[in-house]
N, CA and C atoms as an extended XYZ file, in Angstrom:
141
Properties=species:S:1:pos:R:3:atomname:S:1:resname:S:1:resid:I:1 pbc="F F F"
N         2.680       -1.612       -7.990 N   MET     1
C         3.345       -1.075       -6.819 CA  MET     1
C         4.447       -2.000       -6.499 C   MET     1
N         5.658       -1.407       -6.248 N   SER     2
C         6.793       -2.303       -5.938 CA  SER     2
C         6.633       -2.844       -4.518 C   SER     2
N         7.345       -4.014       -4.336 N   LEU     3
C         7.278       -4.599       -3.006 CA  LEU     3
C         7.928       -3.680       -1.996 C   LEU     3
N         8.986       -3.001       -2.403 N   GLU     4
C         9.600       -2.084       -1.484 CA  GLU     4
C         8.657       -0.960       -1.046 C   GLU     4
N         7.856       -0.433       -1.951 N   ALA     5
C         6.857        0.613       -1.610 CA  ALA     5
C         5.846        0.019       -0.605 C   ALA     5
N         5.424       -1.154       -0.830 N   VAL     6
C         4.444       -1.818        0.100 CA  VAL     6
C         5.111       -1.962        1.491 C   VAL     6
N         6.355       -2.425        1.467 N   GLN     7
C         7.128       -2.544        2.678 CA  GLN     7
C         7.151       -1.190        3.463 C   GLN     7
N         7.456       -0.174        2.772 N   ALA     8
C         7.532        1.161        3.380 CA  ALA     8
C         6.199        1.556        3.951 C   ALA     8
N         5.161        1.391        3.209 N   GLN     9
C         3.839        1.795        3.702 CA  GLN     9
C         3.348        0.926        4.871 C   GLN     9
N         3.728       -0.364        4.879 N   ALA    10
C         3.293       -1.229        5.922 CA  ALA    10
C         4.204       -1.062        7.165 C   ALA    10
N         5.349       -0.486        6.994 N   GLY    11
C         6.271       -0.282        8.133 CA  GLY    11
C         7.023       -1.533        8.477 C   GLY    11
N         7.194       -2.479        7.571 N   HIS    12
C         7.926       -3.698        7.855 CA  HIS    12
C         9.445       -3.418        7.779 C   HIS    12
N        10.149       -3.997        8.756 N   HIS    13
C        11.612       -3.832        8.693 CA  HIS    13
C        12.245       -4.833        7.753 C   HIS    13
N        11.549       -5.967        7.561 N   SER    14
C        12.092       -6.990        6.740 CA  SER    14
C        11.227       -7.120        5.447 C   SER    14
N        11.878       -7.240        4.305 N   ILE    15
C        11.102       -7.508        3.089 CA  ILE    15
C        10.565       -8.880        3.067 C   ILE    15
N        11.076       -9.818        3.790 N   GLU    16
C        10.436      -11.103        3.927 CA  GLU    16
C         9.089      -11.061        4.610 C   GLU    16
N         8.890      -10.207        5.634 N   SER    17
C         7.624      -10.034        6.284 CA  SER    17
C         6.635       -9.539        5.290 C   SER    17
N         7.044       -8.551        4.420 N   THR    18
C         6.155       -8.013        3.374 CA  THR    18
C         5.717       -9.131        2.424 C   THR    18
N         6.681       -9.935        2.008 N   ARG    19
C         6.330      -11.029        1.087 CA  ARG    19
C         5.328      -11.938        1.669 C   ARG    19
N         5.420      -12.244        2.861 N   ILE    20
C         4.362      -13.079        3.575 CA  ILE    20
C         3.037      -12.513        3.567 C   ILE    20
N         2.977      -11.214        4.006 N   TYR    21
C         1.659      -10.570        4.100 CA  TYR    21
C         1.123      -10.221        2.731 C   TYR    21
N         1.919       -9.995        1.731 N   ILE    22
C         1.370       -9.617        0.433 CA  ILE    22
C         0.630      -10.868       -0.101 C   ILE    22
N         1.066      -12.065        0.170 N   HIS    23
C         0.303      -13.253       -0.278 CA  HIS    23
C        -1.022      -13.438        0.510 C   HIS    23
N        -0.962      -13.069        1.739 N   LEU    24
C        -2.176      -13.231        2.551 CA  LEU    24
C        -3.210      -12.159        2.319 C   LEU    24
N        -2.770      -10.955        1.958 N   ALA    25
C        -3.689       -9.859        1.926 CA  ALA    25
C        -3.583       -9.086        0.613 C   ALA    25
N        -3.444       -9.752       -0.502 N   ASN    26
C        -3.231       -9.010       -1.722 CA  ASN    26
C        -4.419       -8.164       -2.060 C   ASN    26
N        -5.577       -8.717       -2.029 N   SER    27
C        -6.846       -7.954       -2.306 CA  SER    27
C        -7.060       -6.746       -1.348 C   SER    27
N        -6.729       -7.018       -0.094 N   TRP    28
C        -6.870       -5.915        0.898 CA  TRP    28
C        -5.884       -4.820        0.574 C   TRP    28
N        -4.657       -5.115        0.187 N   LEU    29
C        -3.669       -4.131       -0.147 CA  LEU    29
C        -4.067       -3.323       -1.363 C   LEU    29
N        -4.605       -4.012       -2.369 N   VAL    30
C        -5.138       -3.230       -3.579 CA  VAL    30
C        -6.198       -2.307       -3.167 C   VAL    30
N        -7.147       -2.673       -2.324 N   GLU    31
C        -8.206       -1.814       -1.862 CA  GLU    31
C        -7.617       -0.598       -1.103 C   GLU    31
N        -6.679       -0.872       -0.220 N   GLN    32
C        -6.110        0.241        0.543 CA  GLN    32
C        -5.348        1.135       -0.341 C   GLN    32
N        -4.608        0.624       -1.375 N   TYR    33
C        -3.896        1.478       -2.288 CA  TYR    33
C        -4.903        2.362       -3.082 C   TYR    33
N        -5.949        1.799       -3.521 N   LEU    34
C        -6.981        2.529       -4.309 CA  LEU    34
C        -7.641        3.627       -3.479 C   LEU    34
N        -7.919        3.392       -2.153 N   GLN    35
C        -8.503        4.324       -1.324 CA  GLN    35
C        -7.483        5.474       -1.058 C   GLN    35
N        -6.270        5.125       -0.792 N   ALA    36
C        -5.230        6.175       -0.547 CA  ALA    36
C        -5.053        7.051       -1.828 C   ALA    36
N        -5.007        6.368       -2.959 N   SER    37
C        -4.826        7.125       -4.214 CA  SER    37
C        -6.028        8.065       -4.465 C   SER    37
N        -7.210        7.608       -4.131 N   ALA    38
C        -8.358        8.490       -4.356 CA  ALA    38
C        -8.369        9.652       -3.390 C   ALA    38
N        -7.884        9.427       -2.152 N   ALA    39
C        -7.833       10.457       -1.161 CA  ALA    39
C        -6.752       11.502       -1.576 C   ALA    39
N        -5.701       11.081       -2.107 N   ILE    40
C        -4.622       12.012       -2.576 CA  ILE    40
C        -5.170       12.831       -3.752 C   ILE    40
N        -5.798       12.117       -4.675 N   ASP    41
C        -6.346       12.870       -5.825 CA  ASP    41
C        -7.432       13.902       -5.393 C   ASP    41
N        -8.252       13.571       -4.434 N   ALA    42
C        -9.287       14.439       -3.918 CA  ALA    42
C        -8.630       15.654       -3.233 C   ALA    42
N        -7.571       15.396       -2.487 N   ASP    43
C        -6.899       16.398       -1.748 CA  ASP    43
C        -6.221       17.414       -2.746 C   ASP    43
N        -5.607       16.889       -3.788 N   ARG    44
C        -5.002       17.753       -4.853 CA  ARG    44
C        -6.072       18.547       -5.564 C   ARG    44
N        -7.264       17.939       -5.786 N   ALA    45
C        -8.344       18.713       -6.503 CA  ALA    45
C        -8.872       19.823       -5.640 C   ALA    45
N        -8.861       19.669       -4.337 N   ASN    46
C        -9.316       20.717       -3.436 CA  ASN    46
C        -8.286       21.764       -3.042 C   ASN    46
N        -7.081       21.564       -3.531 N   SER    47
C        -5.973       22.510       -3.181 CA  SER    47
C        -5.995       23.703       -4.135 C   SER    47
């Protein structure tokens, strides 16, 4: 996932803020991404 995509999802105005948080919460972000991806896939399967 690109840093810009993470920035957009997190709502950061500055890419520098995203860079700080990505180092602090990398495993959390991966888990959030996987959960969101699963929810999207499930929604598509139910459509």
